[in-house]
C-alpha positions in Angstrom: -21.3 -42.5 -24.3 -24.2 -40.9 -22.4 -22.6 -41.9 -19.1 -19.3 -40.4 -20.1 -21.0 -37.0 -20.9 -22.7 -37.1 -17.5 -19.4 -37.7 -15.7 -17.7 -34.9 -17.6 -20.6 -32.6 -16.9 -20.5 -33.4 -13.2 -16.8 -32.8 -13.1 -17.2 -29.4 -14.9 -20.0 -28.4 -12.6 -17.9 -29.3 -9.6 -15.0 -27.3 -10.9 -17.2 -24.2 -11.5 -18.7 -24.5 -8.0 -15.3 -24.9 -6.4 -13.8 -22.0 -8.3 -16.8 -19.8 -7.4 -16.6 -20.8 -3.7 -12.8 -20.2 -3.7 -13.3 -16.7 -5.2 -15.9 -15.8 -2.7 -13.9 -17.0 0.3 -10.7 -15.4 -0.9 -12.4 -12.1 -1.8 -14.9 -11.6 1.1 -14.3 -14.1 3.9 -10.5 -14.3 4.1 -9.1 -11.5 2.0 -5.4 -10.8 1.8 -4.2 -8.2 4.2 -0.9 -6.4 3.6 0.8 -5.2 6.8 4.1 -3.4 7.0 4.9 -3.3 3.3 8.0 -1.3 2.4 7.4 1.5 0.0 9.7 0.0 -2.7 7.2 -2.9 -3.0 4.2 -0.7 -3.7 2.7 -0.1 -7.1 4.3 2.9 -8.8 1.1 4.9 -8.4 1.2 4.4 -4.6 4.9 5.1 -4.5 4.2 8.5 -6.0 1.5 9.0 -3.4 4.0 8.0 -0.7 6.5 10.6 -2.0 3.8 13.3 -2.0 2.9 12.5 1.6 6.5 12.7 2.7 6.8 16.1 1.1 3.6 17.3 2.7 4.8 15.9 6.1 8.1 17.8 5.6 6.1 21.0 4.9 4.4 20.7 8.3 7.4 19.5 10.3 10.7 20.4 8.6 12.7 17.4 9.8 15.1 16.9 6.9 16.7 13.8 8.3 13.4 12.1 8.7 12.3 13.1 5.2 15.5 11.9 3.7 15.2 8.5 5.6 11.7 8.0 4.3 12.6 8.8 0.7 15.7 6.6 0.9 13.4 3.6 1.1 12.7 4.3 -2.6 16.2 5.1 -3.7 18.2 8.4 -3.9 15.9 11.0 -2.4 16.8 13.8 -4.9 16.2 11.5 -7.9 12.9 10.2 -6.4 11.7 13.8 -6.0 12.8 14.8 -9.4 10.9 11.9 -11.0 7.7 12.5 -9.1 5.9 14.7 -11.6 6.4 12.1 -14.3 5.3 9.2 -12.1 2.3 10.7 -10.4 -1.0 9.3 -11.8 -3.0 12.3 -10.7 -2.1 16.0 -11.1 -0.4 17.4 -8.1 -2.0 20.2 -6.1 -0.2 23.5 -5.8 0.4 22.8 -2.1 2.0 19.5 -3.0 4.1 21.1 -5.7 5.4 23.7 -3.3 6.1 21.1 -0.6 8.1 19.0 -3.1 10.0 22.0 -4.4 10.9 23.0 -0.8 12.0 19.5 0.1 14.0 19.2 -3.0 15.7 22.5 -2.4 16.5 21.5 1.2 17.9 18.2 0.1 20.1 19.8 -2.5 21.3 22.4 -0.1 22.1 19.8 2.5 24.0 17.5 0.1 25.9 20.5 -1.3 27.0 21.6 2.2 27.9 18.0 3.1 30.0 17.6 0.0 31.8 20.9 0.6 32.8 19.8 4.1 30.1 21.6 6.0 30.6 24.2 8.6 33.9 24.2 10.5 
């Protein structure tokens, strides 16, 4: 009986040491590195941050095609922008709100002109 308890104790100790070593190796020595992750696979908080950065990038360089392509990685660009205030984990700055409003206005204007046939 005493021998059985000693064996079980040694197995338990071995499991604890192995789990601790595995945690330390996975956390500090060989951590997981995510490279080239598409925005749709990000956590919703980071997706909201991505949309905010796209809007701020559009405010600096008004390339509507590029902004639309970046937002299309998350779905319909207009819907994505409309849902941002609800999905954002942190309050948006006035600069970000203005950039989002400008980009949303440009996307709506662009899609309205495309649906009406555009210029002749």
